[in-house]
N, C-alpha and C positions, 0 to 999 in steps of 0.2 A: 487643319486644326479640328474641323468637324469630324473627319474620319478618325483621327486619333481619339477624340472624345467618345465617339461611338464604340471604339474598341475597348476603351477603359470602362464604359458603361457595361459592356458584356462581361468584362472581367469582374467588375464590381458585383454583378448579379451572382457570380459563383462564389466569390470570396466573402461577401458579407454574411453568409450563413454562419461563419465562424465568429462573427463579432458580436459581443454583448456590451451594451452600454453600462458604464458605472455612474453615469450622471443621473440626476433626479428625473422624475416623470414630467412629461409635458402636461400642461393644464388640460383637464377633461379626459385623460386617458387612464387606463387601469395600471395595475402593477406589472412589472416586466415578467414575461413568461417565455419559456422555451417554445418555439414555434411548432416543432415536432417532438412532443414529449416521449422519452424513452422509459420503458418499464411501466411504472404507474401512470395511467392516463389522467391528466388533469383537465377539468372542464374550463375552457376559457369563456368568461362572461362576455355578453354582448357589449360592444363599445357604446358608451353613451346610454340614452334612455329610450331608444327606438323600440316600439312594441313589435313583438313577433306577430305577423299577420295571421289571421285565422285561415285554416285550410279546411275545406269541406267538400265532401263528395255528393252533397245534396244537389239534385237537379230539379228544375221546374218541370211540372207535368207536361209542358209542351214538348219536351225533348223526345225525339224519336230514336229508339235504339237502332244501331246499325250493325255492322259486323266487324270482325277482326281477323287477322290471319298472320302468317309468318312474315318475318321481315324480308324484304327484297335485298339480296346481297350483291346484285350486279356481278354475277360470276364471270362475265366477259371482261371485266376490268383487270389490268395487270396488278399483281401484288406489289404493295409498297412496303419496303422494309421499315420496321419501326425501331426507333432508338431503344436501347436496353431499358431506359428509365420506365417505359410504359409497362414492361413485363411484370413489375411488381409495385406499381404506384400506389395501389390501395386507395385511389381517389374516387371510388364509386363507379357506377355504370355496370354494364353486363357484357359478357363475352358474346360476340356474334360472329361465328364462322371465322376461325383464325386463318383460313385459306384466302381471305380477300381483304384488301385494304380499302374497299369502297365505303363511302358514307351512305347509309341506307335511306333512300328517299321514302321507303315504306313505313318507317318507324313512327309510332304515335303512342299516346298514353290513354286514348279513349277507345275501349272495345265496346262490344254490343251492350254489356251491362252498365256501362258508364256514359252512354249517350253518343257513342261513335256512329258515324254515318255510313258505315259499311265498307267491307273489303273492296268492293267494286266502285268506290267513290269516284275514281278517276277513269273508269272504263270508257273507252271510245274517244278520249281527249288526247290532244297533242301536248307533249311536255312543255314546249316553248310557250304555247298559248296559256297554259295554266300558270306558268311562272310569271308571265306578264300580268295576268288577272289578279294573282295574289299580291303582286307588288303595287297594284293600284287600288287595293282595298282602302277606302278613306279611313284615316286615323282620327278624324273628328266626328265620328258617328255619335249622335246624341240619342241613341235608341238601344235600350236593353235587349229587345228582341233581335235586332240585327247583330249586335255585339255577341249575343249568345250563339247565333248561327255562325258567325265568323270564327269564334273560338272553337266550335265543334268541327268545322271544316278543317281548320289548321292543325288540330290535335288528333284527328282520327287516324287510326292505323288503316292503311289502304295499299293495295297493289299499285306500284308506280305506273304511270301512263307509258305508252309506247314511245320509243326513242325516235324511230324513223330517221329523218335527216336532222335531228335535233342538234343545235349548236351549243346547248347547255352542257356545262361540266357535270360530271358525276356528283350527285349530292346537291345540285343547284336548286332543286325543288325543296329540299329540306332547308337550305339556307334561306330561301325566300319565305318559307313558312315561319322560321325562327325570327327573321327580321320583322315580319308583320306582327307576330305575337308580342314582340318587344314594343313596337310602335303603338300597338293597341292597348298596352298596359297590362297584359296578362303575364306578369313577371313570375309569379309562383308556378303557373302552369308551364311556362317556358323553361324554368329551372328544372322542373321534374322531367320534361322531355329531354333536355340536354344531359341530364344525369343518366338517362337510359341508353345513351349512345355508346357504340363500341369505342374502344380506346383510340382508334385511328382518328376519330372525329376531333379529339382534343388538339390535334395538330393543325386544324383548320383555323385561320386567323379570326374569321367572323364568328364562328361558333364558340371558340374559346373566349373571346372577349364578351360575347353576349352571356355566357354562363357566369363569368365573374361579375358582370354588372347586375345580372338578375339576383345573384347571391347577395350582393351589397344592398340592392333595393328591397329585398325581403328580410333583411336583418341577419343574414347568415354570414357574419364576418369571418369566422374561422374557416368556413368552406371557401370563401372568396380568396383568403390568403393562401390556403393550400394550393388552390388552382393557380394563383399568381406565381407562386414559387416554382411550380412545375412548368409553367408556360415560358418562363424567362429563358430556358434553354432553346426554345424553338423560335422565339420572336425577339431576338436581342436588339434589333434596330428600330422597333416600334416604341416610341416614348410612352405610350399608354401603360405598358407593362412596368416600366421604371416608376411611373407615377403611382401605380397600384402598389408596387413594392415599397415605396416610401411610406405610403399610408399604413401598410401592414407592419413595417418596421417600427414606426412610431407607436402604433397601437400595442405592440409587444414590448415596448420600452427599449428598443435597440436604436437609440438616438444617434450614436456615432455612425452606424451603418447608414441611417437615413440621411445624415449630413453628407456623407460621401456621395451617395447616388444623386442627391439634390444638387450638389455643387457640380457634378459632372453634367447633369442636364442643363444647368445654367451655362456652363462653359460651352456646350454644344449649341446653345440657343434653341433647344428643342422643348417640346412639351406644351401643355395647356397652362398658360400663364396664370389663369385664375386658380387652378388646382395647385400650382406650385406656391402661390402666395398663401393659400390656405395651409399648405404643409409648413411653411415658415411660421405662420401663426400658431399652428399646433405645436411646433418646437419652441414656442415662446420668444421668437425673434422679432415678431411684428404684431400689429393689431390685425384683427379679422378684417379682410378687405371687403369692399363692396362686391356683391355677387349679382351678376346679370343673367346667367344662364344656368338651368338645372341640368345636372348629370349625376350619375350614380356616385362618383367620387365626391362631387360637391356636396351632395346631401349627406353622405357618410361623414365628411369632415364637419359640417355644420352641426350634425347631431352629436358628434363626439365633443365638440367645443361648447355644447350646450347653447348654441346660437339658433334663434328662430329664423327660418327662411324669410328674407325681406319680401315686402308686398310686391315689389317690382318683379322678383323672380316668380312669385305665385301667379301674377297676372300674365306673364309671358310664357310660363311653362307649358309644354305640350300636354294634350289630354292624357298621355301615357303616364304622366307624373302626378295626376290629380289624386289618385288613390294613395300613392306613397306620401304625398304632402299631407293628406288628411290624417295620417298616422304619426306625424311628427309631434311628439309630446312637448316640444319646446314652443309650439304655437299656443297662443291664448285659446281657451276653450271655445269661445264664440267663433273664432276663425276656423278651428278644426271642425266644428259642427257644420259651418257653412260649406266648407270643402267637401265634407262627407255627404251632405245633402245633394250637392251638385254631382258628385261621383255616383251616387245611387240613381239619381235622375237619368244619368247617361249610361248606366249599366256597367260602370267601372268598379263598383263595390256591391256586395250583396246587401239587401235591406237590413240584415241583422246588424251590420256595422253601424247603421244610423240609429237603430233602436238602442244599441249599447251607448252611443254618444249621447243620446237624449237621457238615458237612464243615469249617466254619470253626473248630470246636472242636479244640483240640490236647491230646494226652495223651502222657505219657511212654511210651517203648517198654516199660518194665517193666510198666506197667499194661495195655498192649495184648497182652502175652504171655499173660495169664490174665484176659480181659475179663469172664468170667462171675463170677469171684470178686470182681473189682474193682467191678463194677456192683452187686453185692449190698451193698456198703458205701456206695454213693452213693444219692442220691435225685433224683427229678424229672427235669427235662430233661437234666441232666448224665449220669445213668445211661443214659438212652435214647440220647443222642449217642454215648456210649462203645460201646454195643452195636451201634449202626448202623455206626460207623466200623470196628469190629472185623469186622463182617460184610462190609463193603466190602473189607477187607484179606484176608479168609479165602481160602486157596488151594484148599481142597477143598469140593465141594458139601455134604457132610455137615456140616462145621464151619459153613459159611455158614447153612444152614438151622437148625441148632441155635441159633445166635446170633439169627437173625431170629425164631425162636419165643420166645426169652427177651425179645426186644425187643417183640414183640406182646403178650406176657403182662404186661410191665411197663406198657405203654401202656394196656392194658385196665383196670388198677387205677384209672386216672384218666379213664376214659371217653374214651380217645383211640385206640381200636382201629382205627377206620376210617382215621384219619390214618396210623397205623403201617402198615396193610396197603397203603395207596396208595403211600406213600413207599418201601416195601420192594420194590414190583413192579419197579422199575428194576434192582435188584440181582439179580433172578431171571431176567432175560432171557438170561443166558449159562449158566444151569443147565439141562441137557438132561434130558428125562423118562427115568427109569431105575427099574426095578422095585426096585432096592436102596433107592431114596429113597421108596418107597411110603408108609411110616408118616408122613412129613412132607409128602406130596403135597397133603392138604387145605389146608394153609397156603399152598402155592404157588397152588392154584386160587383160593382166596379172595382172595389178594393181587392176582393178575392180573385177576380179575373186578372187584374194587373199583376198579381203575384203568382198567377198560374195555378190557383187552387180551384180547379174545375168542379170537383166533387161537392165541396161545400157550397159553391155558387149555385149549382144545380138544385140543391135543396131549397134555397131561397126562391129560385124561379118557380119551382113546383108549388111552393106556398102561395106565391103571388098569382100564379095561373089559376089555382083553385079558388082563392079568395076574390079574384077580380070578377067572378060571376055575380057576386052579391054586394061587394064593398067598393064604393066609388074611389076611395083612396088607394086601395089595392090595385084597382084597374088602371089608374094613372101611373102608379109606380111600375106596374107590369109594362105599360107602354114605354116608359122611360128606359127600362132595363132591357127590353126585348132585342133591340139591334145588336147590342154588345153580346148578349147571350147567344143570339143566332149566329153571329160571326165566330163565336167560340165553339160552336157545335153542340151546345147543351140545350138548345131550344129550336124547335122546328115550326112548321105551319100548323098551328092548332087553333086556339081561340083568337089568335092574331096572325095575320100574314102581312106581307109588305104593303099591299094596297090598303088594308084596314089601318095598319100602323101609320101610313102616310096621311090618311084622312084625319085621324085623331091628332097627329102631330100638327097638321095645318090649323086645326081648331085651337090648339094650345099656343101657337106662335103666330103673331100677327105680322108676317113678313113674307118675302119670297124665298127665304132660306129653306123652308121645308122641301120645295121642289128640287133644289140642289142636293139636299141631304138624301132625298129619295133616290135621285139618279146615282149618286156616289154609292149608296148602300146597295142598290140593285147591281151595280157593276161588281162590287166586292163579293156579294153573295154568289153572283154568276161565276166569278173566278174561283171561289172556294168550292162550289158545288157542281162544277163541270159544265156550266152553260157558256161555252166560248162564243156562241153566236151573239150573246149580249154585248160582248166586247167590241163587236163591229161598230157600235154606236160611238166609240171613242174616236178621236180625241175630244176632250171636254175643255171648254174655256173656263178659266178662273181669273177673275180680275184681281190683280195684285198677287196672284199665286205663281207657282213655278211654271216654266215653259214646258211644252210637251216634250217627251223623251226623244232622244235621237233615234231616227228610223233605223240606222245601222245597228245600234245597240239592241233595239227591239227585235230586229231580224235575227241577230246572233242568239238572243235569248230564246226566241221561239224555236229556232233550229236546234239548239242544244237540248231543249226540253223534249222536242219531238224525237230526237235520237237517243233519249234516255241518258244523257251525260249529266249525271246528278251533281257532281262536284263543280263542273263548269257552269251549270245552271245556277247553283247557289252563289258562285263568285260573280256572275253577271248581275244577279239580283242585288248583291252588296254594292256593286259599282253603280247600279241604277238608282238605288234608294239610300245609299250610305251617307251622303253629305247632309249634315244638320239633323233635323228631326223628321219623323215620318209625316207629321202634319204639314210639312213644306212641299211634299211631293205632289206632282200632278196625278190626278186620279187614274189616268191611263197607265202611267208608269207603275203605280201601285197595283192596279188590277192585273196587268200583264205579268207582273212579278209573282203575284199570288197564284195565278193560273199556271205559270211555269213550274213553281214549286210543287203544286198539287200533281202536275203531270209526271214529275219524277219521283213521286212517292213521299214528298215532304209536306203532307197536308197539315200536320200538327204545327209545324214551323210556320206555314202560311197563316194559319188561324191566329197564332201568337202575334204575328206582324199586323194582321187585320185588327185585332182587339186593341193593340197599342195605338194604331193609327186612329181609330175611332175615339179613343180616350183623349189623345192630344188634340184632335180636331175640335172636340167639344169643350175643351178647357178654355 
């Protein structure tokens, strides 16, 4: 019976293209439209109310340009015959050497101008080892700096590593990269990468599915449905494609065709039962079921049905879905802002997304007249949105900085200080360095450096350095901001060095903490500035902190860096530091990682990680 049902499903995939429903529309879906319009092209509106995510080529100043090169076409691979469908599919992508059927491991979307890490990224490394290291990149990284590094490693165009006795299939490096990009939540970037692949890659089960899911998660329903229709010919036995087909048929008003495929899936006992129950709800045959797990189709159905994702789904959803859930307009505003704050804190969304979320909040004029008092009576995202909007409206620099300090302090209570600093940076661009503002200058420097705005931060440090010779408040502010500026590379040994800073810090703090801070800072600066002999003092003990790093991982990292294996070094750093926040890492792991990155030419990336580490440790 299952074999018969599977055969009927394959037949249904071919025949339902001819079926158009005469019945009414399912609740929450648009008017029936032809899937492939002939003649006049008609624009199919997005299903439901999901917002189109912003795409931006803006990169933080930390990013180090790399190189790019031609795509590796694996000419030694035998040619695979392609079905005639692909010859004129018009589904996007580019032609890459029609003489080969290989999936190009070299392909990427980041070249030198867009932050790529260089054509020689994988030079000297073994393919199997790289594939393993990519697959173990932690997907729960709570670090914007590390996520940015992972993104650029995985998206860079680079010559593939040597095969030697590799057991990996052709294209396995690309599959591993695509899978990790999806798990890390870089859905827009992944979709762009997959769109650039040669047509042969569309026949790969993993890459084909990831492309459809990425299209759904970024609100590109029409593209997802075109790809689904094409894939049905190649993957007739995989229930996912029938599930996606049903969603597309319902969204196009072809209910009879959807009923046919749904009944065949039920008959065969195949498919994701949660997705099938959602399809039944979309057809009007049942109530919306309880949802326990997040998936691309689940979120697409909920959005189409105008149903907010339940709190149980949000709490259990992987990090990769946090940014997508933050864009679900069916959620209450406070929940969306809270998700956006967390996504920015972890580097899953750009800080501009949080600024826009705050700006959408509306408050009465009387509340904005005394925002500090009003915010003290509010809680959570609403209080932070009020303080941010009030700072945006403030007409004097002093008032703006006072409100942003309150905003940062409120965010720190919920471990959102990094997100607050990053989103506040845009409001500080029109505040000019002035000795009158010296007491609040550390906040400005921290915010600008958190967002990677080095040039603006250096102007504030120059003001503090000069004013500190005569002004006591400026001297204290300079002392507070100096470690971060030194780690960022915008401040050297001048009127202040490590020894002087440490003595002043000891006077300001009545505890043993300054000694630990001095030791950690000395190690970080030694790692960033080439003083490897200082690292011989490690390991350090931290009561209640993380355990020292694995000696085997440290050895692998040191050896990869010494042999200039840039991509492998970056992947080992992600493995070593990627779990949780940078503030949880052992100082030796952090220092060795920074030193290794510097050794392979990724000094700016190392400085970004060091700055973030100091920020989260001080919060």
